[in-house]
N, C-alpha and C positions, 0 to 999 in steps of 0.2 A: 920283382917286376915279372908278369907272366910274358909267354910268348907274343901274345897278341899286344901287350902293352909295349913290349920292345919294338915290334912292328910298327905300332902307332908312333912311338917316339923316333923312329927312323923317317917315317914319313912326313913328320912334321919338323924335321931337321932341315935346316939351309945354311950352309957355311957363310953365306952372306949376311945371315941374321943370326950370329952367335947367342946373343942375349935372349932373343924370343924361343931359341931352341932349347933353352933350359926349363922351360914351364912344362908341367904336367900336362900330357897330351889329352888326357880325359877332361880335365878342367877346362882346357882351350875347347875342345869339341863340344862339351856339354852346354858352354855359355856362348857359342857362337851365334851371330847374328848375320853372317855374311862372310866374304873371304877371310883368311886368317888375319884377325885383327893386330895380333901382336908382330906378325911380319911386316904390315903395312905401318904400324906405328914405328916400329925400328928404322924402316926405309926412311920415314919422314924426318926422324931424329938425326939420321946422318946428314942431313941437309940444314937443320934447324939448330941454332944455338940456344941451349937450355943449360942454365947453371943452377946449383943447388940452392934451394930457398926461394926461386922464382914462383910467382902466383901464376897459373896456368888454367885458362878455360879450356876444357875438353867438351866441345859441343858435339851432340849426337852421339855418346859415348856407348850408346847401348847397354850392355850387361857389364860396363865399367872395365872391361880387359885392357883397354889402351890407358885408362886413368890408372890402374894398378901398375902397368908397365912403366908409365912416365913416372910416377912417384918413386917406384922401386929402383928403377935404372938411371934416372936422372936427377932425383934427389929433390924434387921440385913439390910444391903444394897444388893440389889438382881440384877443380870443381867440376866434378863429373856431372854433366848435364844432359839430360834425355827426357823426351815427351813420352816415348812407347813403353820405358821400363820406370816402375815406381822407385822413389828415392828409398823407400823402405828396403825393397828387394836389394837394391845395389848396396845400401849400408850393410846387410848381412854377408854380402859377398867381400866388401872392403875389409869388414873386421875380421874376417876368416883369413884375409891375407895379411893382417897384421898392421893396417894402415890406416885406421880410424883417426890417427892425428894428422894424417897428410892429405887424404882424399876425402872430399865432402860431397856427398850425393845431393842433387838439386833436381826436382821435377820441373821442368819448364819447357815451353814452346821457344824454338830458335828465333822467333818473331815477337816475342815478348819476355825478354831476358831480365832477371830482377837484380842486375848489379849496376853499380855506378860506374860512369865514365872513367877510362883511364884506370881502372881497378887492377886490371890483369898486367903482368910483363910479357904475356905470349897468349896467343889464340891458336888452337889447333882444332881439326876437324878430320876425323878419319872415317872415310867410306860413307858419309852422311851428308856432305855438303851439297850434292846434287839435288837433294829433296827441298832445297830452299835457295841455295846460292845461284841458280841461273837467273833468278829474279835480278833486273836491271838495277834495283834500289837496294838489294840486299847488303852489299858491301858497304855501303854508305851507312846502314846502320850498324852493321857488326863492327866496323873497324874503330867505332868511338871507345869499345871497351878495353882496347889495349893502349898503353902508353904511347905518346908519340916516340916513333923510331923502334917501337916494339914488333917483333917478329909475328907474322900470320902464317900458319902452314895448313895445307890441306893434301889428303890423298883421296882420288875419285877413281871409280871405274870408267872407262870412255873408250872412245874411237881411237885407233892406232892411224887411222886415215879417214879422211872425209867420205861421208856416204853420199854418193851421187845418185839420184834418182830413188828407186824403190829399196827397201831394206833387203840385204842379200839373202837369199832364201834358206840358207843353212841356219841363220841365226834366229829364224822364226819361231822354233820349238821352245827357245830362251826367253823370247821377249815378253815384255808387258809395257802397258803404257807408261810407266814411270821411267823406262829406259829411255825415253825421247829426251831426257836431260842430259843423256850422254854427249859429250863433244870431244874434240880433238885438243892436244896441249896448246896448239896456237890459238884455238878460240878461246881457251881459258886466259891466256896471257892478254888477248885483246880485251877480254871482258873486264878485267881488273885495270889494266894498264891506261885504259882510256878514260877511267874516272879521275886520274889524278890524285888518288886518296892514296895511293899505295905505291911503291916501287918494287916491281918483281926482281929478286935476286936469283931465283932457281926455278927452272919449268922444263920436265923433263918427263919421260915415261920409263917404267921400270924394265930394265932388259929381260926379255923373255918372260914378261909377266904372266903371260898365258900358261906357261907351263908351271908356274907357281899355283895359280889358280886351279889347273888340273891336277896338281898334287894334292891340294887341298881337299879337293870334290873326292878324290879317290880315298883318301883319309877318311872321309866322313862315311864313305860306302864300307870302308874296312871296320868302322867302328860300330856298324849295324844300322846305318840310316838307309832304311829300304824303300823311302819314298821315290816315286817314279821321276821325280822332278830331279833328283841326284843324278841318277843314271842318263836322263835326258840331257843335262848340263855337262856332263862327261862327254857325251857324244858330239855336241855341239863345240866344245873346246878343241876336241880332238880334229874336228872338221874345220874349224877356223885357222889353227895353226898360227894364230897371233896376228892374222891380216887385220882383223877389226878389234878384238877384244884383248883389253889390257888395262893398266893402271897409269895414272897421270899424278905427278906429284908437283906442287907448286909453293914456294915459300916467298913471301913479300915483307915489306916493313912499312909500317903506317909513316906516310909523310908527315913532316913536322907542322 
């Protein structure tokens, strides 16, 4: 391992995520589509009961990093489902990981899933639920795919406190219209609990999640990502200090 590789490995090591820290840093960085998917997936798994052999829907899996982690670390079968990345591209990545018999790539829209009702033992969505799940009716659609009593878990970026009035000025360089789907953990609990479709078991925010986000951005810069947006995001996170930016985790069970 070269000096640079060792440095990247150190930058992608977190003691609270020991399993995620064992993956090759270049593989993680080259296949990223947002904040470190392995950190977020391991954090979700710490609150989500997954047993070997379970059938799991990984919705919005991106380049299937979360799917590979779930299959490898939890021994489950995973349907790696994404709209933006083709099933063929993900199949190649999955085969390289030696998991072709446990991870099945599917190209599908989150609003038009090709699965039977109650087919899955668990539903997960890492860093993607904000793109469709703020719809008041989406949970009513999604929850049918898990068996009654089955767990549903998400991790999303979001606000650590409500935004009253205009967006804080220091967030503007980071902001895009899609970020208006960000909400607080209390908002997410109300959003799901009011439906009566699920019982929320866990709803919290990642301790010092902004620091992990910043560490991830710095690792990307160290790996050679010279796009202005990377340095701009670093500046925003350093300015924010976790006042608004962070990660929310929620785990619920489908009501009988």
